[in-house]
N, C-alpha and C positions, 0 to 999 in steps of 0.2 A: 223758386230761387232758394229758399231757406233749407230745403232737402239737400240741394246741391252745396251750401254752405256748411252743412253738418257734414256731410260725406267728406269734405275737404278737410274739415277740422278734425274728424277722427283720424284721417290718415297723417295729418301733421301731429296729432298726440301720439301716434304709433311711432313715427320717425323720431319724434322728440325722445321719447322713451328709450328705443334703441341706440339713439345717441349717446345718451346718459352712460349705458354700458360702453358704448365705442370710445367715447372721449375719455373715459376714466381708466380703460385699459390702455389706451394709446400714451396717457398721461405718466403711467408706470411702466412703460415700457414692453407691455405685452404685445404680442403678434394677433391682430386682428384679422382673419383671413376674408370673411365675408360680411357685407352689411347689406340685408334685404329687406324690403316691403312686402308683406305677402307669402302665401306658401304654394307648393305645388310647382307646375311647369315654368320654368323661366321664360318672361316676355321680353326682356330686355336687361342687358348688364355691360359694365365697362369695367376695367381694372385702372386703377389709380396707385401707383407704387405696389406695396405689397397686398392691397386689398381689392376685392372684387365687390363693387356695388351694383344693385339690380333691383328689378321689381318682378314678382311671380304672378301667376294668374289668379290665385284665390285671395283677394283682399282681407284676411281675417288675421291681422296681426303683422308681425315681422320678426326678424331675428338678427343676432350679430354672432358670428362663428368666431369665437377667441381659441387660439391653439393651446391644447393642454388643459382643457377643463377638466379631464379625468386623467391619471396616469395610466389607465388601462386603455386608453385610445392608443392608434398607431402614430405615433408622434415622431416629427421629424428631428433626428439627432442634432441638425443644424440650428434648431429653435431652442436648444438648452439654454435656461438661463432667462427665456422670455415666455415659457409656459405658464399657464395660469396657476397650475397646482404647486408650482416651485416658490410662487410669492408668499409674503408674509401674510398672515390671516388678516392683519387689518387693511392690506390692499384688497385682498379677495373680498371682504365685506363690503368696502367702498364700491368696488365694480357691480356686485351683485345687487347692492341697495340702490344705485344711480338712477336705475331706469324707474322705479317707483318714486324716487325724490322728485324726478322731473315733472311728475303728475302733480305734485303739491306745490312745486315751482310754478307750474302753469295756472293752477286754480288761484294762486295768490296773486298772479299778475292779471288774471281775469275778473276776479272781485275788484282789485284796485282799479282797473279800467272802467269797470261798470259804475264805481262809486265816484270816481275823480272825472271822468269824461262824459258819462252819460246820465247818471243822477237818478233819483227816486222821484216819483210824483208827489207834489207838495199837499196832496190830499183834495183840494177843490171843494165844491159844494154839492152835497148830496141833494137831488131834487125828489120830487114825489112821482117822477114819471118812471114807468117801470122799464127795466133794461132787459131782464131775463127772468123767466119762470121755471121753476121745477115743473118737468113734464108732467108728473104725477101729483103736483101740489094742489091745494084747495083753490088757488087763483086760476090756474090752468083749467082745471075741472069745471069752475064756473064760467069759463070763456074769456077770462082776461088775456090780453095781448100785450107784447112789447109796444112801447109807445103810448100805451094809456096812461093817463095822468089821474092819480086817486085824489080826489076832492072832498069826498065825505065818507064817514062809515057810520052806519045806522042812524043817519040823519045830521050827524054831528060833523062840522067842518073839520078837514084834516090839512091844514097849512105846511105842516113840515112832517119829516118822518119821525121824529121824537114824538109829536102827537099820535102819529098813526100808530105806533108801537104801543102807547099809552091806552088807545082806544080798543086795539085788538086784544090786549092784556086783561082787560076789563070784560070781555067777551069771549074767552077763549073757550072752544069745543061749541060755540052756538052758531047758528045759521043766521048772517046777518048781511042786510043790503049794503053793498059797496058802490058808491057812485064815481064813475070814472069818465073822463073827458076823450072822446076818441074821434079824430079827425074834426075837431070842433064842435062835435054834438055830445052833450052829456047823457049817459045812459046808466042804468041801475043793474048790477048784478048781484045774484044771491049767492054768498059764499059760505059754505061750510068750514068755518074756521078749524085749524088743528088745535090740538089741546097744549101747543107750545113745548114741544120736545126740543131739546137743544140739540144745535148742530154748530159745530166749530165754537162752541160756548155761548152761543145765542139762540134765543127761543124762536121758533118758526111757528107762524100762526097762517101766513098767506103762501109762504113758498115762492118769494119774488126777490129779486135785487133790484135797487133802484139806480137810476144813470147819475153820472158825476159830471158836472160842468166846471170849466174853469181850472182844471188840472193842469198844471205845468210841471215839466220834468227839469230838475235844477241840478247842475253838475255840481260837485263839490270843489273841483279844482284839485291840482296836484297835493298841495300841503294838506288841506282838509281832508282830500281822499286818503292820504297815507296815515293821517291820524285816525280816521275812521276803521280803516282795514286793519290796523294794528291793536286798537284798544277801544274802539267805539261798540256800539250796539250790534252793528254789523261787522263785527270784526272777523278775521279770517280764523281765529280760534274759535269763535262762536261757531262758524260754519263747519269746520272739522267736526266740532262736539255733535253738531245736529246732524251731520252726515253719518257719523259712526253709531249715533243713536238710531237713525234710520235702518243701517244695515243691520244692527242687531235686531230690530224690530223685525225686519223682512225674514230673517231666519232663526225666529223664534217660533216655539211650537203654536202660539197662536197666530204669528203672521203667515207661517207655512198654511195652516188650516183655514184661514181667510183666503190665501191665495187659491187654494184647492177649490174652495166653495165658488170662486169667481168664474169657474169653468162652466156652471150650470146657471149662474145668475144673469140677469139683465144689465146689471150695473157692475162696473170694472172695481175690484177694491184698490183703493189708493195705497194700502200698505204692502202689496206685493211687488215682485220685482218686474222690471220691464226690460226687453232686449234693447239692442241699439236701434232696432227698427221703432219701438216704442219711444225712445228717447228722441229720435227724428221726429215723430209725431209731435211730441210736446214742443220741441224747439221751433217746429213749423207752425205750430198753432199761437206760440206766443209771437212769432215774427209776423204773422199774419195779422195780428192785433196790434202791431206796432210796438211792442213792449220789448225793446232791445236790452233793457235792464235784466229781465227775467230770462232772456236768451243767454245772456253772458253768465248768470247765475246758474243756469242748468249746466252749461258747459263746465264752470269751476265745480259743482257738485259732481258732476259726471266724473271728472279727474281724480277727485278725492276718492270716490267710491273705487274706481280702476287702481289707484295707487294702494288703497287699503287691502283690496281682495289680492292683489298680486304678492302682497307680503305676508300672505297667511302661511304658516310652516307647513305647506303641503307641497310635495313635488307633481308637477313639473314647474310649478309657479317659483319666482324668484326667491319668495319666502322659504320655499321648501329647500332650496340651495343654500339659504343662510342657515336654515335648520341643520342640514347635513354638516356644513361647515363647523357649527357649534359643537355638534356631536363629536366631530373628528378632533377638534381642539381640547375637548373636555377628555376624551380618552387618552389621547397623548399627554395632556397634562398629568394624569394619574400614572401613566406609564413611565413618565420622566421621574415622577417622584419615587416609582418603585425602581429606578435605576436601569431601565429599558431604554436603549438609546435608538431602536429600530422605530422607524415612524409608522404608526397604524394608518390605513388609507380606507375610506368607505367606498365599496364598489358601487356605482350608480345603477348597475343592473339589479341591485338586490332591492331597489326602490321602485322597480317598475311596475309591480302589483299594484302599489299604493297609487303611483302616477295615473295608472289605467282607470283605478276606482275614482280619482278626484276628476279626471277628464269625462267620465260617464256621468259623475254626478252634476257638474255644471253644464254638460251637453244636455242632461234632462231638463234641468232649469232653464236653459236657453231656450230649448224647443218648445216647452210649455209657454215661456212668457212670449215667444215669436206667434204661437198659436193665438194666444189672447191679443196680442198687438194687431193681428190680421182681423179676426171676427170681432173684436171689442177695442178698438184703437185707444191707445193710451191718452190721445188727447183729450178723451172724454173726463180724464180724470180731473183736469183743471178747470173744467166748464162749470 
C-alpha cells in the first residue's frame, strides 16, 4: 500500500511543481500552451481555454510550455506582449523559481502535519528484551535471538539496560557468559564482546537493540505544531539545513568514494544517493512499521532535495534558466551603461552541450543508485 502512496505522492509533487510555473505565468498574463505530466507519447489530453492539459506515457517528470521562452523560437505574432522573453526580469525570475518554491512549501506543510497531527513517540520504557541484532555482531554470532531477555552477564544480575552497559564496558573485548531467558527457559551463551567501537555516538559491545514498551505518539496540535515547525528543535529551518548538509556530503569526494565502494560491499552506505525506487523502499519500510511520522519526514526531505537540486545553476534545470537570465541582465546592464540600446539575448542552443553533460551526469548517478536499490535495497539503511 505504501508503494502506491509513494507513487501517487511523487505524481502530486511533480504536478505541484509544474503548477507553480503555470500559475505564476498565468498570473503575469503570459500564455501557457501546454501543461503535461510525464514525457513521450501522449496518453490523454484535453483543451481548456488556450491551454492543453494531458498525461504522457513516461512518468518521469512533467512540463509547462510557456510561449516565447526564447526569442529564437517561431513565436506567433498574435501573442506579442504575452511572450515570456518580453516580460520584465523580475517576473521571469518568479516564474522560473516557482516550481522549486512549491517543493519547499510542500516540505513545510508535511513537517507541520507530522508534528501537529501525528506527533513523535514519547520515548516509552526500554526493556532488556532484545529487539534486533546486528547480523555479524557478537550477540548474533553467539546464537542470541530477537525476543531473548538478558538477565545476567558474567554471573551478575542485569536488571536494566544501564546496568547491562556498565557490565559490558567493564569486560569489553572479553568472552563472557551472558544469561538470557528464551521461551520461559534460562540459558547461557558465551559471547565474545566487541571492544566498544562507537556507532552513532554509542559504544557497541553486543550488537543488539532493545525493545521499547509503553511508547505513545502524541500529536502537538495546530498551535504547538506551528510553534515547533517555525522555531523548535524540529523546525523547518533545521530540516532544510540538515538536508543541505546531506546533499553536500553525498556529492563530496568522500561521499562519492563511499558510494562507489557500496557497489562491491555487503552493506549499503547511508551517505550515498538513492533513486526514487530507493526512496520508495524507505517509505514502505517506515510505513510497514507503522511510523507515519517518519514517512511524512521522508517526503518532506525528498521535496527539499528536489527543490534544491532543481535550482542548481545548470541547464536544463530551472536554476540553469535563472543563471541564463542573470547573465542576460548583467550583460545588458553593462551595455546600457555604455549607451547601447539594443538588447543582447542569450541563445539557448549555445547551452545545449552543457545541458547534455548535466543530463548525462545525473543519468549516471540515477542508474547507479537504481542498481544499488535493486541489488541492495535502500530500506536496509534504516534497519
